[in-house]
C-alpha positions as CSV (number, residue, x, y, z in Angstrom):
1,M,-21.9,-131.0,9.0
2,T,-19.8,-132.6,11.7
3,R,-16.4,-131.3,12.6
4,A,-13.5,-132.8,10.7
5,T,-11.3,-133.3,13.8
6,R,-11.5,-137.0,14.7
7,A,-9.5,-139.8,16.1
8,L,-9.5,-143.0,14.1
9,I,-9.0,-146.1,16.3
10,D,-7.8,-149.2,14.4
11,L,-8.9,-152.2,16.4
12,S,-7.0,-154.6,14.1
13,A,-3.8,-152.8,15.1
14,L,-4.8,-153.2,18.7
15,R,-5.2,-156.9,18.3
16,H,-2.0,-157.1,16.3
17,N,-0.1,-155.6,19.3
18,L,-1.8,-158.0,21.7
19,Q,-0.6,-160.9,19.5
20,L,2.9,-159.5,19.7
21,V,2.6,-159.6,23.5
22,R,1.6,-163.2,23.3
23,E,4.5,-164.1,21.0
24,T,7.0,-162.2,23.2
25,A,5.8,-163.8,26.5
26,P,4.2,-167.1,25.4
27,A,4.3,-168.6,28.9
28,S,2.6,-165.7,30.6
29,R,-1.1,-164.6,30.8
30,V,-1.9,-161.1,29.7
31,M,-3.3,-158.4,32.0
32,A,-4.1,-155.6,29.5
33,V,-3.8,-152.2,31.1
34,V,-6.7,-150.0,30.1
35,K,-6.5,-147.3,32.7
36,A,-7.1,-143.6,31.8
37,N,-9.8,-144.5,29.3
38,A,-7.5,-147.1,27.7
39,Y,-4.7,-144.4,27.4
40,G,-7.2,-142.1,25.7
41,H,-8.4,-144.7,23.2
42,G,-11.8,-145.5,24.7
43,V,-11.9,-148.1,27.4
44,V,-15.2,-149.9,26.5
45,P,-14.5,-150.5,22.8
46,V,-10.8,-151.3,23.5
47,A,-11.7,-153.9,26.2
48,A,-14.3,-155.4,24.0
49,A,-11.7,-155.8,21.2
50,L,-9.0,-157.3,23.3
51,D,-9.1,-161.0,24.1
52,A,-6.9,-160.6,27.2
53,E,-7.2,-162.9,30.2
54,A,-7.6,-159.9,32.6
55,F,-7.6,-156.1,32.6
56,A,-6.0,-153.6,34.9
57,V,-7.3,-150.1,35.7
58,A,-6.1,-147.4,38.1
59,T,-9.2,-146.7,40.1
60,L,-12.4,-148.3,41.4
61,D,-14.5,-146.0,39.3
62,E,-12.7,-147.2,36.1
63,A,-13.4,-150.8,37.1
64,V,-17.1,-150.1,37.7
65,Q,-17.3,-148.6,34.2
66,L,-16.0,-151.8,32.7
67,R,-18.3,-154.0,34.7
68,E,-21.3,-151.9,33.8
69,A,-20.3,-152.2,30.2
70,G,-20.6,-156.0,30.5
71,C,-16.9,-156.9,30.9
72,D,-16.7,-160.3,32.8
73,R,-13.0,-160.8,32.8
74,P,-10.9,-160.4,36.0
75,I,-10.2,-156.7,36.7
76,V,-7.2,-155.6,38.8
77,V,-7.5,-152.2,40.5
78,L,-4.0,-150.9,40.7
79,Q,-4.5,-148.2,43.3
80,G,-6.6,-150.6,45.4
81,C,-9.3,-149.9,48.0
82,H,-9.0,-147.8,51.1
83,D,-12.1,-148.4,53.2
84,G,-14.8,-150.9,53.9
85,E,-17.3,-149.4,51.4
86,A,-14.9,-149.7,48.5
87,L,-13.9,-153.2,49.5
88,T,-17.5,-154.3,49.7
89,L,-18.1,-152.9,46.2
90,A,-15.0,-154.6,44.9
91,A,-16.1,-158.0,46.4
92,R,-19.6,-157.6,44.9
93,L,-18.1,-156.9,41.4
94,Q,-15.4,-159.6,41.8
95,L,-12.6,-157.1,41.4
96,Q,-9.0,-157.7,42.4
97,P,-7.6,-154.8,44.4
98,V,-3.8,-154.2,44.8
99,V,-2.7,-153.8,48.4
100,H,0.3,-151.4,48.7
101,H,-0.1,-150.0,52.3
102,P,-0.7,-151.5,55.8
103,G,-3.8,-149.4,56.2
104,Q,-5.4,-151.3,53.3
105,I,-4.8,-154.5,55.2
106,A,-6.3,-153.0,58.3
107,A,-9.4,-152.1,56.3
108,L,-9.7,-155.7,55.1
109,E,-9.3,-157.0,58.6
110,S,-12.2,-154.9,59.9
111,V,-14.8,-155.5,57.2
112,S,-17.2,-158.4,56.5
113,L,-17.4,-159.2,52.8
114,P,-20.0,-161.1,50.7
115,R,-17.2,-163.2,49.2
116,P,-13.4,-163.4,49.6
117,L,-11.4,-161.0,47.5
118,A,-8.5,-162.0,45.2
119,V,-5.8,-159.4,46.1
120,W,-2.3,-158.5,44.9
121,L,0.3,-157.4,47.4
122,K,2.6,-154.9,45.8
123,L,6.3,-155.0,46.6
124,D,8.4,-151.9,46.2
125,T,11.5,-153.1,44.5
126,G,12.8,-149.6,43.5
127,M,10.0,-147.5,42.0
128,H,9.4,-145.8,45.4
129,R,5.9,-144.8,44.6
130,L,3.4,-147.4,45.8
131,G,4.3,-150.7,47.4
132,V,5.5,-152.2,50.7
133,A,9.2,-152.3,51.6
134,A,11.0,-155.6,51.4
135,E,11.6,-155.6,55.1
136,D,7.9,-155.3,55.8
137,F,6.8,-157.7,53.1
138,P,6.9,-161.0,55.1
139,G,4.8,-159.7,58.0
140,L,2.2,-158.0,55.7
141,H,2.0,-161.1,53.5
142,R,1.3,-163.3,56.6
143,R,-1.5,-160.9,57.7
144,L,-3.2,-161.2,54.3
145,A,-2.7,-165.0,54.2
146,A,-4.5,-165.3,57.5
147,L,-7.6,-163.4,56.4
148,A,-10.9,-165.1,55.6
149,Q,-11.7,-162.0,53.6
150,V,-8.9,-162.8,51.2
151,Q,-9.0,-165.5,48.5
152,Q,-5.9,-167.6,49.0
153,P,-3.1,-167.7,47.9
154,V,-2.1,-164.0,47.9
155,N,-0.8,-162.7,44.5
156,V,2.3,-160.5,44.4
157,M,3.3,-157.8,41.9
158,T,5.9,-155.0,41.5
159,H,6.4,-152.2,39.0
160,F,9.6,-151.1,37.1
161,A,10.9,-147.6,37.4
162,N,13.4,-147.3,34.5
163,A,12.6,-150.2,32.2
164,D,12.1,-147.7,29.3
165,T,15.9,-147.2,29.4
166,R,17.5,-150.4,28.2
167,D,21.0,-149.8,29.5
168,D,19.8,-148.7,33.0
169,P,20.8,-151.5,35.5
170,L,17.9,-150.8,37.9
171,T,15.5,-153.1,36.1
172,E,17.7,-156.2,36.6
173,I,18.2,-155.1,40.2
174,Q,14.4,-154.9,40.7
175,I,13.9,-158.4,39.2
176,Q,16.5,-159.8,41.6
177,R,15.0,-158.0,44.6
178,F,11.6,-159.4,43.7
179,K,12.9,-162.9,43.5
180,A,14.9,-162.6,46.7
181,T,11.9,-161.2,48.7
182,V,9.1,-163.3,47.2
183,G,11.0,-166.5,46.8
184,R,8.7,-169.5,46.2
185,L,5.6,-168.1,47.8
186,P,2.4,-169.5,46.2
187,G,0.1,-167.3,44.3
188,Q,0.4,-165.5,40.9
189,H,3.3,-163.1,40.3
190,S,3.6,-160.1,37.9
191,L,6.5,-157.8,37.2
192,A,6.6,-156.8,33.5
193,N,5.1,-153.6,32.1
194,S,5.4,-153.0,28.3
195,A,9.1,-152.1,28.6
196,G,9.9,-155.0,30.9
197,L,8.0,-157.4,28.6
198,L,9.9,-156.4,25.5
199,G,13.3,-155.9,27.1
200,W,13.7,-158.3,30.0
201,P,12.4,-161.8,29.4
202,A,13.3,-162.7,33.0
203,S,10.5,-160.4,34.2
204,H,7.7,-162.2,32.4
205,A,6.5,-164.4,35.3
206,D,2.8,-165.6,35.5
207,W,1.3,-162.4,34.2
208,V,2.6,-159.6,32.0
209,R,0.9,-156.1,32.2
210,P,1.3,-154.5,28.8
211,G,0.0,-150.9,28.6
212,I,1.4,-148.4,26.1
213,M,2.6,-151.1,23.7
214,L,-1.0,-152.3,23.1
215,Y,-1.7,-148.9,21.6
216,G,1.2,-149.1,19.2
217,I,3.5,-146.6,21.1
218,S,7.1,-147.6,21.8
219,P,8.0,-147.8,25.5
220,F,11.6,-147.1,24.8
221,H,13.3,-143.8,24.3
222,G,14.4,-143.2,20.7
223,V,12.9,-146.5,19.4
224,A,10.1,-146.2,16.8
225,P,7.1,-148.5,17.1
226,A,7.8,-150.1,13.7
227,E,11.2,-151.3,15.0
228,L,9.4,-153.3,17.7
229,G,6.8,-154.6,15.3
230,L,4.1,-152.4,16.8
231,R,1.2,-150.8,14.9
232,P,0.0,-147.4,16.1
233,V,-3.7,-147.7,17.0
234,M,-4.7,-144.0,16.9
235,E,-4.6,-141.6,14.0
236,L,-5.6,-138.0,14.9
237,R,-7.0,-136.2,11.9
238,S,-8.4,-132.8,10.9
239,R,-8.6,-130.7,7.7
240,L,-7.3,-127.4,6.4
241,L,-9.8,-124.6,7.1
242,A,-8.1,-122.1,4.9
243,V,-5.0,-121.4,2.9
244,N,-3.8,-117.8,3.1
245,H,-1.0,-116.1,1.3
246,Y,1.1,-113.6,3.3
247,R,4.0,-111.2,2.6
248,R,7.5,-111.7,3.9
249,G,7.7,-110.5,7.5
250,T,4.0,-111.0,8.3
251,A,3.5,-112.2,11.9
252,I,1.3,-115.3,12.3
253,G,-1.1,-115.9,15.1
254,Y,-1.1,-115.0,18.8
255,G,2.1,-113.2,19.9
256,G,3.5,-113.2,16.4
257,R,5.9,-115.9,17.3
258,Y,6.4,-116.9,13.6
259,R,7.2,-114.4,10.9
260,C,7.0,-115.4,7.3
261,E,10.4,-115.9,5.8
262,E,9.2,-114.9,2.4
263,D,6.0,-114.4,0.5
264,M,4.3,-117.7,1.3
265,P,1.2,-119.8,1.9
266,I,0.0,-120.5,5.5
267,G,-2.5,-123.3,6.1
268,V,-5.0,-123.1,9.0
269,V,-5.9,-126.5,10.5
270,G,-9.0,-127.1,12.5
271,I,-7.5,-128.4,15.7
272,G,-5.9,-126.8,18.8
273,Y,-5.2,-127.2,22.5
274,G,-9.0,-127.3,23.1
275,D,-8.9,-130.7,21.4
276,G,-5.8,-131.8,23.3
277,Y,-3.1,-130.9,20.8
278,P,0.0,-129.6,22.8
279,R,-0.1,-125.8,23.0
280,H,3.7,-125.7,23.5
281,A,4.5,-127.5,20.3
282,P,7.2,-125.3,18.7
283,D,7.6,-124.0,15.1
284,G,8.8,-126.9,12.9
285,T,6.7,-129.6,14.6
286,P,5.4,-131.7,11.7
287,V,1.9,-132.5,10.5
288,L,0.9,-134.4,7.4
289,V,-1.0,-132.4,4.8
290,N,-2.2,-134.7,2.0
291,G,0.2,-137.3,3.4
292,R,3.3,-135.0,3.2
293,R,5.1,-133.2,6.0
294,A,4.4,-129.6,6.7
295,P,5.9,-127.7,9.7
296,L,4.0,-125.8,12.3
297,A,4.3,-122.1,11.9
298,G,3.0,-120.1,14.8
299,R,1.6,-120.6,18.2
300,V,-1.1,-123.3,18.7
301,S,-4.4,-121.7,19.7
302,M,-7.5,-123.2,21.3
303,D,-9.2,-124.3,18.1
304,M,-6.6,-123.9,15.3
305,L,-3.0,-124.2,14.4
306,T,-1.1,-122.8,11.4
307,V,1.4,-124.6,9.1
308,D,3.9,-123.6,6.5
309,L,2.7,-124.8,3.1
310,R,5.6,-123.7,1.0
311,G,6.3,-127.3,0.2
312,Q,2.7,-127.8,-1.0
313,P,1.6,-124.8,-3.0
314,E,-1.3,-126.9,-4.4
315,A,-2.9,-127.4,-1.0
316,R,-6.5,-126.1,-0.6
317,A,-9.1,-125.7,2.1
318,G,-10.6,-129.1,2.9
319,D,-7.5,-131.1,2.4
320,P,-6.8,-133.8,5.0
321,V,-4.3,-133.3,7.8
322,V,-2.9,-135.9,10.1
323,L,-1.5,-134.7,13.5
324,W,-0.1,-138.2,14.4
325,G,-0.7,-141.7,13.4
326,P,1.0,-144.7,11.6
327,D,3.0,-142.4,9.3
328,L,3.8,-139.8,12.0
329,P,4.5,-141.4,15.4
330,V,2.9,-139.6,18.3
331,D,6.2,-139.8,20.2
332,E,7.8,-137.6,17.5
333,I,5.2,-134.9,18.1
334,A,5.7,-135.4,21.9
335,G,9.5,-134.9,21.5
336,H,8.9,-131.6,19.8
337,A,6.5,-130.6,22.6
338,G,8.8,-131.7,25.4
339,T,6.5,-134.4,26.7
340,I,5.8,-138.1,26.0
341,G,3.4,-139.9,23.7
342,Y,1.4,-141.2,26.7
343,E,0.3,-137.7,27.6
344,L,-0.8,-136.7,24.1
345,V,-3.1,-139.7,23.5
346,C,-4.5,-139.4,27.1
347,R,-5.3,-135.7,26.9
348,L,-7.6,-135.6,23.9
349,T,-10.8,-133.8,24.9
350,R,-14.4,-134.8,24.4
351,R,-14.9,-132.6,21.4
352,V,-12.7,-134.9,19.4
353,A,-15.0,-137.5,17.8
354,F,-13.8,-141.1,17.8
355,D,-14.3,-143.6,14.9
356,Y,-13.6,-147.3,15.5
357,V,-12.6,-149.4,12.5
358,D,-11.6,-153.0,12.1
């Protein structure tokens, strides 16, 4: 018998969220971000389900995986290529590396490629992570524009630092910095991530780069997916392994963090941090047992967690449990655990089975 802990991936919800992208930015093309195994949702089935004009990944290895799976759409490699061998592979697979450092331009200048590469020059407008400074941009752009190894014209992108906070002025500043620096240069331009796409129409440009919103997770602090019209794509499920009855004062689990407040039933759920559920989730973090909320009661262990079933005295071993999904947003669980929904969906381990439904 297979283990009950599974992730259900709703491909129709994925396509619904892509349609919302198109309705929000109708004049832009869509570069769907599928890095980190499509934010933990499975990059090959997700890419196959998404009718996006292009895909974006973080690394060359991720791009190779997509090509080997038969993906023939343009693929942008956000961390770029750093030596001649990587650039040659990128050219052979017709990938589009991002250039964010002068050393990458030097590597391009010193290599002979089987075909010119479409590249994206990344401008740092305020993220201060990857990207070239505004004062260096004109000279570096000219170097790329002069190369036979580069498909012309050069494309340009940037990335927002604080777009997930709607009242932060930095996003508007970054948009203006981009416009002032790039001006009317030819080539394709891209600024908007999920938060920029939903919150700043001026950032839409030629291409938008939705990531987290495709998976039905809100990019904004304190805003539920449903408020944005998003449908969560992943539902993480398990079952009750046991229902035990304990006396008042009984310590539950490792370290005895939780003590029964009265004579009460405790449910044992077959999922733990070995599956990717957050170990530091505190008492009171909700799960759904038979579709109704039940609070965590005790420390999460590797294979199991325990919940307070006083509100469901009829619950029995084998009953279904949802850890997050459409009726229990992953960001709510992340808030209890002191992290973000991005991390939780990305960290599921290989022993969680994935089921794809449409």
